[in-house]
C-alpha positions in Angstrom: -92.7 52.0 96.7 -94.8 51.9 99.8 -97.6 54.3 100.6 -98.2 54.9 104.3 -101.3 56.8 105.3 -102.9 57.8 108.6 -102.8 60.4 111.4 -99.8 62.6 111.7 -99.6 61.9 115.5 -100.1 58.1 115.2 -97.1 56.5 116.9 -97.6 53.3 115.0 -97.3 55.1 111.7 -94.3 57.1 112.9 -92.5 53.9 114.0 -93.2 52.1 110.7 -91.9 55.1 108.7 -88.8 55.3 110.9 -88.0 51.6 110.1 -88.8 52.0 106.4 -86.5 55.0 106.1 -83.7 53.2 108.0 -84.0 50.4 105.4 -84.0 52.9 102.5 -87.4 51.8 101.3 -89.1 54.3 99.0 -92.1 55.7 100.8 -94.9 58.2 100.0 -97.0 59.4 102.8 -100.5 60.8 103.2 -100.6 62.0 106.7 -103.2 64.4 108.2 -104.0 66.1 111.4 -104.0 69.5 113.1 -101.1 70.8 111.0 -101.2 68.5 108.0 -103.8 68.2 105.2 -102.1 67.1 101.9 -103.7 67.7 98.6 -105.2 64.7 96.9 -107.3 64.3 93.7 -108.8 61.0 92.6 -110.4 60.9 89.1 -112.8 57.9 89.4 -113.0 57.4 85.6 -109.3 57.4 85.1 -108.7 55.8 88.5 -105.7 57.9 89.1 -104.8 59.4 92.5 -102.8 62.6 92.5 -100.8 63.6 95.6 -99.8 67.3 95.5 -100.5 67.1 91.7 -98.3 64.1 91.1 -99.7 60.7 90.1 -99.3 58.2 92.9 -98.4 54.6 91.9 -97.4 52.6 95.0 -96.6 48.8 94.9 -98.0 48.4 98.4 -100.0 50.4 101.0 -100.3 50.5 104.8 -103.3 52.5 106.1 -104.6 53.2 109.6 -107.7 54.9 110.7 -106.7 58.0 112.7 -108.0 58.0 116.3 -105.3 60.1 117.9 -106.4 63.5 116.7 -109.9 63.0 118.0 -108.5 61.8 121.4 -106.7 65.2 121.7 -109.5 67.2 120.2 -113.0 65.8 120.8 -114.8 68.1 118.4 -117.3 66.4 116.0 -115.5 67.8 112.9 -112.2 66.1 114.0 -113.9 62.7 113.9 -115.6 63.6 110.6 -112.3 64.6 109.1 -110.6 61.3 110.2 -113.5 59.3 108.6 -113.3 61.3 105.4 -109.6 60.7 104.9 -109.9 57.0 105.7 -112.8 56.5 103.3 -111.1 58.3 100.5 -107.7 56.5 100.8 -109.1 53.1 101.7 -111.6 53.4 98.8 -108.8 54.1 96.3 -106.7 51.2 97.6 -109.7 48.9 97.5 -110.2 49.8 93.8 -106.7 48.9 92.9 -106.2 45.1 93.1 -102.6 45.5 92.0 -101.6 47.3 95.2 -100.5 44.9 98.0 -102.2 45.6 101.3 -103.5 43.9 104.4 -107.0 42.6 104.9 -108.1 43.2 101.3 -110.7 40.4 101.6 -111.7 41.3 105.1 -115.4 41.6 106.2 -115.6 45.2 107.5 -118.9 44.8 109.2 -118.1 41.8 111.4 -118.3 43.2 114.9 -117.2 42.0 118.3 -120.3 40.0 119.3 -120.3 38.1 116.0 -116.6 37.4 116.3 -117.1 35.9 119.8 -119.6 33.5 118.3 -117.3 32.7 115.4 -114.4 32.1 117.8 -116.5 29.6 119.7 -117.3 27.8 116.4 -113.6 27.8 115.5 -112.9 25.8 118.6 -111.7 28.6 120.8 -112.4 28.8 124.6 -114.2 32.0 125.4 -115.4 33.4 128.7 -119.1 33.2 129.5 -120.4 36.1 127.5 -123.7 38.1 127.3 -124.7 40.9 124.9 -127.4 42.6 126.9 -129.0 45.7 128.4 -131.5 43.7 130.4 -130.6 44.6 134.0 -132.6 41.8 135.7 -131.1 39.1 133.5 -127.6 40.5 133.8 -128.0 40.4 137.6 -129.3 36.9 137.4 -126.4 35.8 135.2 -123.8 37.4 137.5 -125.4 35.6 140.5 -125.1 38.8 142.5 -121.3 38.7 142.5 -120.6 41.7 140.3 -116.9 41.7 141.1 -116.4 38.5 139.0 -117.8 40.1 135.8 -116.7 42.8 133.5 -118.5 45.1 131.0 -117.3 46.7 127.8 -118.9 48.5 124.9 -120.2 46.3 122.0 -118.4 48.4 119.5 -115.2 49.2 121.5 -113.9 52.6 122.0 -113.8 52.5 125.8 -111.9 50.6 128.4 -113.1 47.4 130.1 -114.6 48.0 133.6 -115.5 45.7 136.5 -119.3 45.3 136.5 -119.5 46.0 140.2 -118.1 49.5 139.5 -121.0 50.3 137.2 -123.9 49.1 139.4 -126.1 52.0 140.2 -124.3 54.3 137.8 -125.9 53.2 134.5 -129.0 55.0 133.4 -131.9 52.7 132.8 -135.6 52.8 131.8 -138.0 50.0 132.5 -135.2 47.7 133.7 -133.1 48.2 130.5 -130.0 50.3 130.0 -129.8 52.7 127.2 -127.5 50.5 125.1 -126.4 46.8 125.1 -122.9 46.0 126.3 -120.6 42.9 126.4 -120.9 41.3 129.8 -118.3 38.6 130.5 -116.9 36.6 133.4 -113.8 38.3 134.8 -110.4 36.8 133.8 -107.0 37.6 135.2 -103.5 38.5 134.1 -101.3 37.5 132.4 -102.9 38.6 129.1 -101.7 37.3 125.8 -101.8 39.2 122.5 -101.1 37.2 119.3 -100.5 39.2 116.1 -101.2 37.7 112.7 -99.1 39.3 109.9 -99.6 37.4 106.7 -98.9 33.8 107.7 -96.7 34.7 110.7 -98.0 34.5 114.2 -96.2 36.6 116.9 -97.2 36.2 120.5 -96.6 38.4 123.6 -97.3 38.1 127.3 -98.7 41.1 129.1 -98.4 41.4 132.9 -100.6 44.1 134.4 -102.3 44.8 137.7 -105.2 46.6 135.9 -108.3 44.9 134.5 -107.5 46.6 131.1 -103.7 46.7 130.5 -104.1 49.7 128.2 -104.5 52.0 131.2 -101.4 50.6 132.9 -98.3 52.5 132.1 -96.3 50.0 134.1 -97.5 46.8 132.3 -94.7 44.5 131.2 -94.5 43.0 127.7 -92.5 39.9 126.8 -92.1 37.7 123.8 -93.7 34.2 123.9 -91.2 32.1 121.9 -93.2 28.9 121.8 -96.8 29.3 121.0 -99.2 26.3 121.5 -100.1 25.0 118.1 -103.8 24.7 118.8 -104.0 28.4 119.5 -102.3 29.2 116.2 -104.6 26.8 114.3 -107.7 28.2 115.9 -106.7 31.8 115.3 -105.8 31.1 111.7 -109.2 29.4 111.2 -111.0 32.5 112.7 -109.1 35.1 110.9 -109.3 33.2 107.6 -113.1 33.2 108.0 -113.2 36.9 108.6 -110.7 37.5 105.8 -107.9 39.0 107.9 -104.2 38.6 107.3 -103.3 41.5 109.7 -104.9 41.4 113.1 -104.2 40.9 116.8 -106.1 38.6 119.1 -106.4 39.2 122.8 -106.6 36.4 125.4 -106.8 36.4 129.2 -106.2 33.7 131.8 -109.0 31.8 133.6 -108.5 32.0 137.3 -110.0 28.6 137.9 -108.2 26.6 135.2 -105.2 28.7 134.2 -106.1 28.3 130.6 -106.2 31.1 128.1 -109.6 32.4 126.9 -110.2 34.4 123.7 -111.6 37.9 124.1 -111.5 39.7 120.7 -109.7 40.4 117.4 -108.5 43.8 116.5 -108.3 44.5 112.8 -106.2 47.6 113.1 -104.0 46.8 116.2 -101.6 49.2 117.9 -98.2 47.5 117.5 -95.4 49.9 118.4 -94.9 48.8 122.0 -95.0 45.1 121.1 -92.6 45.7 118.3 -90.1 47.2 120.7 -90.5 44.2 123.0 -90.0 41.9 120.0 -87.0 43.8 118.7 -88.7 44.7 115.4 -90.3 41.4 114.7 -93.7 42.9 113.8 -92.4 45.6 111.5 -90.1 43.0 109.9 -93.2 40.9 109.2 -95.2 43.9 108.0 -92.6 45.1 105.5 -91.8 41.5 104.3 -95.5 41.0 103.6 -96.1 44.3 101.8 -92.8 44.3 99.9 -91.7 40.7 99.4 -88.3 40.3 98.0 
């Protein structure tokens, strides 16, 4: 039996459930949101989780942090609720080594700046990158050509922007912005996303006119059938180091050389659009990992 938990409006959860039901896989769900709040009760001493009063004993679990309810309802209590549900269910899964799940040995506190450095040490090619709020040094590093650089939050949560579009708009005090950001040389499309699911690596090309393809409803996805082996080896080395067996790595193309440069690893990637492009390859790999024959 498979436990699936996350936000009631998460399309990735909905897609996985649809495929699982189609395959007649026994599934229990803990979904929450504006209209759903299931009853759970976890006795720490007995280490039993009750769902609507019935003991839950799954063989495997797939869990996603819910971001969709807060996107629709930006109240502080909505974010608090999402965190509370995730902490409770993830905590129970973590306490049960007999439940098969992704990223059990992952390092939860490894953030984007550290991963960039680890990627470099894993042999990956990365864009020139700064973690900075020092306006003078950022200006110097960009050489005055702000159109050739991008900025994005250190902890994610917002879209990538061209540095030139931010000049003069960022509040600063004493030559320092209020918070550091990731500043990188600007790369071009096509983007590439490589999913790791267990020991499978599934790659997709993304063609978009936008600097961040996530804001482009017209972007085109296609399967990359033959992935260069060095990319796979490097990504395996990096994700092994972080303890990830489910993740997605993003790459963009260098305008000068045409080579792919690594940008980041997402430990809870959106996958539904890519799964449609790959004719179910990602959900096949997910279900095969969680419920091996």
